[in-house]
N, C-alpha and C positions, 0 to 999 in steps of 0.2 A: 123462185125459179132457180136461183143460183145454188141454193142448198140441195135441190134435187140433182142438178148437174154435178155438184161436188160429190154427192153420195154415189152417183153412177160411176164417176172416175175412180173413187176409192174402191168400189166393189169390182170394177173392171181390173184395177191394179191387183187387188187381192186374189181375184180369179186367176190372173196370169201367174202370180206368185205361187198359188196353190198348184197350178199345172206344172210349173217348173219343179216344185218340191216332189210332185208325184213322179215325174220322169226320173229325177235323181234317185228317189227311193226304189223305183223299179230297177234301175241300173245296179244299185247296190244289192238288191235282193237276188238279181240274176247272177252276181258274182259269188254267192254263198253256196255251200254244200247244202243238200236237203236237210240234214240234221241241224246245222247252224241256222238255217232259215227258219225252221220251226221254233228253235230256241229264241231267236230275235223277235219273232211274231208274238210268242208267249210273253216275253219281257215287255214289249210295247203295249200289249193288251193289259197287263198288270199295272203298268204305269198310267195308262189312260183311265182305268177304273178308279185309281186313287185310293183304294182300300188298304194299301200296305202302310206299315208304320214308316216313320221318317228314316230310320236306319236301314230298314229293308228296302225302302225306295231308293236310297242312296246307293246301296250295293247293286240293285237292279240297274240303275242308270250307269254305274261303272262298267258292269258286264256288257250292257248294250253299246257303250262307247268303245269298249275293247273290240267287240265284233266289227263295228263300223270302221274303227281305226285299222283293223287288220285288212279290210277290203281296200281302204284308201292308200295304203302303203304301196309304193311302186314295186312291182315284181322284180326280183333280181334278174339280170341279164344272163341267160344261160351261156356257159362257156362253150365257145365254138372251137372246133379243131382248126384246121388251116383256113384262114380267111383270104380270099383272093383280093389282091390289090392291083390297081392299075399301075403302070410304070411311073406315072407322075406321083401317085401316093407313096410308092416305094421310095422314090427319090426324096420326097418331102420327109418321110420318116427317117431315112438314113441321114439326111441333113440335120434333122433334129438331134439324132444321136451324136453326130459329130459336134454340133454346137454344145451339147451337154458335156461331152468329153473335154472340150476346150475350156469350159468354165471351171473344171475341177482343178484345184491347186495340188501340186505334188506334195506328198507328206512332209518333206523336209524343206519346202520352199521358204526362203527367208531365214532359215536357221544357219548357224555357223557350221562350217565343215569340221568333222572330227578327224583325228589322225587315221582311224580305221577306214573312214570313207575315202580319204586321200589314197590310202594303200590299195583299196579295192579299185579305185580309178586307175592307178598305175598298172595294176595286174591285168585288168580287163583291156586297157589300151595296148599293152604289150601283146595281148592275144588277138589284136585287131578286131575287137568287138565294136560295133558301130556306137556312136555317141548316144543315139536315141535309146538303144538297149541298155547302155550303162545308166542313162538317166532314169529309166524305169526301175532298174535294180536299186538305185540309190535314192529314189523318191525325189528327184530333182528334174529340172527342165534340161533339154539338150543344150540350150544356150549356156546354162549354168555349168554344165559339164565342159563345154568348150572353153569357157572363161577360166575355170579352175585349172584345166589341163594346160592352158597357155601360161597361167600364173606360176605353176609348179614345174614348167618346162617338160611336160609329158606330151609327146607327139601323138596326135590322133590321126589315124588313116581316114581319108575321106571315103565316104560310101561310094562304091563304083556302081553306076547305073548300067545295067546290061541292056543292050538293044534287043528288042524282041521282034 
């Protein structure tokens, strides 16, 4: 009695597996162009007949796998023009950009100052260029510019905030 129940469970399990395989195969075939579909059917029929030589059989399997792999690869996301974002998403994106900008070290950060860089600092300070702009020009932080200016007795004019 137990053997009969076991056979029924196995056959029920096999039937469910066969149905799942059928649905998967249908979905795969639906994603193929008519020409490729015919080619895959022909390849599968040849493999099921088993009349081909081992080398031929291997090449047929390879081609069938190429076709199936081509279907299973995720399709590239088409590039879209302007994508509308909500104000919250926009703030989040610009915040991410700001965080990214903060993480970047200036090119000369931690490097010793050269005589040429000190001269550029003096020249730009005399022209009342803001410390931040000098920092960008020299590849340093604005704090480094302020410290060096103080060290070599070069006055920096504070940036005047205009009331709007």
